[in-house]
Structure formats: C-alpha cells, structure tokens
N, C-alpha and C positions, 0 to 999 in steps of 0.2 A: 776399674773393672770393665770387663768386656763380655757381652752376651752374644753367643753364636746361635743363629737359628738357620738350619739348613736341612734339606731332605737327605735321606740316606742314599738313595739311588737316583742317578741321573736318567738312566733309561735301561730297558731290557729288551732283548730281541730273541724271538724263537721262530725257527723255521719248521713248518709243519712236517710231521713224520720224522723229525730229527730229535735225538735224545739230549742234545746240548742246548743250554740256554746262556746267551751272552748278557752279562750284566756290567754296567759301569757304575762304580761307587763314587760319590762326591770326593774330590781331592781334599776338601777341607776336613773331612772326618777320617780319612784313610790312616793318618798317624795314630789316632785313637783306637781304631779297629786293630791295627797291628799290635799295639800294647795289650789290648784286651785279649787277643788271640793267645798271648803267652800264658795266660792263666787257665786255659782250657786244654783238654785232652783232644788230640786229633784221632779220629776214627772214622770208619766208613759208614756214612749215613745209610747207604744202600744196604749194607749188611744188617745194620741195626733194625731197619724197617722190615726186612725180609724175614727175620727170625720170628718164629711163631709164638713163643712164650715170653712173657715179661721178664721171667727170671733169666732166660738165656740172653735177653737184650741187656739186662743190668750187669750180668757177668761179662758180657762182651765189652761193654763200656768200661768196666772196672779193670779188666785184664789189659785193655788197650793202654791204660795209664802205665803199666809195668812191662809192656812187651819188650822194651829195650833192655830191661834188667833180666827178664827171663823167668822170674819167680817172685812170689810175694808171700808173706805170712798174714793170715787173716784169723783173728780170734773169733770164736763163735758169736759172742755178743756183738762184735763189729759187723759180722756177716748179716745178722738179723737186722741191724740198722741199715746196712747198705741195700738189702733186699726189701726194706720197708715192711717187715713182717709183723711188727708190734707183738701181739700175743699169739699169733698163728704158729702152729707146729712147735709146741714147747719142748717136745722130746727130740733128741738128736736124730734118732732113726727116722722120724717123720720129716724132719728138716732135710736129711740126706736123700730120702727116696722121692720127696715131692718137690724139692727145690734144687739141691746141688746136682744130683744125678740127672735130673731132667735137663738142666742147663748144659751139663757136660756132654751128654749124649747128643743133644741137638747141635751144639757148636762143632762137635767132632764130625758129625755127618755133613754139615755144611762145608767144613774145611776139606774133607776128602772129596766132596763133590765140586770143589773149586769155587764155592759161594761165600767163603769166609777166609780172612787172612790169618786167623788164629783159632786155637781151641785150648783147653786146659786139661791137665790131669792133677790129681791131688793125693797127698798122704795125710793121715791124721796124727796129730800130736796129742797124746793122752796123759792124763794125770790120774793114775789108778785106772779105773774103768771109764772115767769121764773124758770125753773128747773136749779138749780145751781150745784147740785151734787147728787150722788147716795150713799145710804148706802147698801152695798152688804153683804148678809149673806151667808156664805159658809157652805153648808150642807154635812156632811160626816156620815158614819155609827157611828163613835164615838160620833160626836156631837149630833146625834139624841138620843143616849143613855143618853147623859148628858144634854138634852134640859131643864130639870127642875132645873139645877144648878143655884145658885144665881149669879147675876151680880156682878163682883168684883169692888172694888174701882177704879182700873185703867181703867176698861171698862167705868165707869161713867165719870171719868175725861177725857178720850179720846173723849167721846160723847159731853161733855160740851165744850171742845176746838173746836170741829168741828162746833157746833151750833154757838158759839160766833164768830168764824172766818168768818162765812157766814153773820151773822146778822150785824157785825161791818165792813164788807167789808175789811177785813184785808189784802187781796191780794193787794189792792190799797192804803191802809192807814197804813204805818209803825208804827205810834204812837198807833193805835188801836191794832195792832199785839203785840206790846210791852206790852200793858195793859193786853191783854189776856194771854200772857206768864206769867206775874206776878201773875195774878189771879190763874192760874192753879198751879204754884209753891206754892202759899200761901195755897190753899186748900189741896194740897198733904201733906204739912207739918202739917196742922191742919185737920187731916183725918176725924174727926167727921163732918166737914162741907160738905164733898163731897156728901153724900146722901141727905142732906138738900138742897143744892144748885141744885143738879140734879133734885130733885122732883119739886122744885119751877120753874126752867127753863122749865121743861117738861110741867107743867100746863100753864105757860106763852105762850109757843109755841102752845098749843092746843086751847087757848082761844082768841088769838089776831092776828091782821093782820100782815103780814110779815114786812111791811114797818115800823111799830112801835116797832118791837122786839128789835132792837139794842139799841135804846134810853132807853127803859124800862128796859132791862137786865142790862145795865150799871148803871142806877140809883139804881136798887135793890142791885147790887153787891157793889157799893161804899157806900151805906147807911148801909147795913146789914152784909156784909161779908168781909169788909176791915177795921177792927177797928184800932184805934191808937195803942193799945197794944195787943199782942197775947201771949197766954200761950203755951209754948212748950210742945208737947205731945209725948209719945213714938210712934215710927213709926211701923205700921204693916208690916209683911214680904213682902206683895205684893205691898208696896208703895216704889217708888224710893227714895234712900237716900237723905236727905236734912239737911244741917247743921245749927246750930244756927247762924253762920256768914252769911250764905245764907239768912236766914230770916231777919236779921238786914238790909242787903243790899236791900232785897225786899221791906221792909217797907219804906226805904228812897226813892226808885224808885217809889213806889206807890204814896207817897205824891207829888213827882215831877210831876208824870203823872196826878194826880188829878187837879193840877193847869194848866196843858197844855190842857187837853181834854175839 
C-alpha cells in the first residue's frame, strides 16, 4: 500500500488589473483531477455567478448537462427536487410563476444580452388537467443554427417513451413500464416503425382526452406494432445496438405481457 500526501497547487500568479489567474496544479494529482472532471458538467461559472436568482442558477446548471442533446424531459416531482423546494409552492401555478417563468425570463434576457450561452423554453405534458412534466428545449447559438435539422430516430424514440410512461402511469405500474421498455426496444430494432409510431401517437395525443390516451395507445401498439414475427433489419448508425438474441427474448416477453396486461 502507498500513501500520497501532496498539495493541490504548486503556485498561482496574478497580474494586477488583469482578469486572468495562472495556476499550476501538482503533476501527481493531475490524472485524478482529469478522471474527476469526467463526472461533472462543464458550464460557465461566470454566467452562474452573474445570474440574480437561485432558480435561474439551478436551471442554468441543469440545462448545461443537456445542451448537446437540445432538450430534456423533467417530471414535476423531479423539478421540485432539483430546485430544492421541499414543500414550497405546492400548486403548479405557483411553481410556474415563481420558479419556472422567473428562471426562464432571466436566462433568456441574459442570452439575448450576450451574457449567457443558453436559455430554455418549455411545453407542458398534461394528464387530464394536471401538469405531470415539462419538455424543456435548450436554446444555444449552435442549436439556433441547426433549428431546421431533421428530428433523429433516437429523438422520436425518446419522446415516445416519455409519452407512454405518462399515459400508462409507469411510475406506479411496473408491468406497464416493462411493456413500454419492450416497445421501445422493439421499434429501435425495427427502425422503420419509429416514425410511423411517432406520427400516430402524436396525432392521438392531439385529438383525444388525456384519460383515454393510455388505453388507446396500448391497443394500437399491441394490434399494429407488435407482430408475432419480425424481420431483422440493418441498424442505422444513430440507433443503439440490438442483437437478434435480444429481439427473440423481447418477443417472448411481449407475449407474456400481453396476457398479463
């Protein structure tokens, strides 16, 4: 066994009236710092410290984790946890006006003033009259330039999973969650089904009441998208790998779930 005792910083140098600080880190701990950095999100400390409200600061940090993806889904209970609200603002309208909109407005103002590298917009995902989650769109200079880029298969699959998780109340119903997982695995393997199912679920969402979406979506999927036999197709580069053995097991599990649901 070996014990290492070393200081973090060899020296730092600052020139008066200069905004830069030169720091030399000990070579002994540099490899550990590099590994540690992989576990953290990179964001501008200058932006975070300049923001006026703590909610804008927390949204900025959280959005920075997903700015390369361009969007994220955030359930309301998870948002309360991330904002460290505990019992504050129990009603959604309070949460929206005092936390979400305050952070959104401040970040957008900073962005347009050139003081922030991102801001966000959001839409609500409802179950009946209740807002269950937010879809948060992260806007950056790069994303604005690529705004017309086509939605990828993985984007559509992620959105489908999000809708089905809410419609089938998967947080409380493990069998429904297992069903959704299998559906997503199946369509990722049969990639041509992804845009078809996405378009159909999107139209279903637009034309029907929230209370009926779960039953209708499950019926459509089981009738039209989970056939007894599937044809294996080559996998596009942007689809996660899925083996023939995985597909065989998925079909067995689907049949079992059909009898249980």
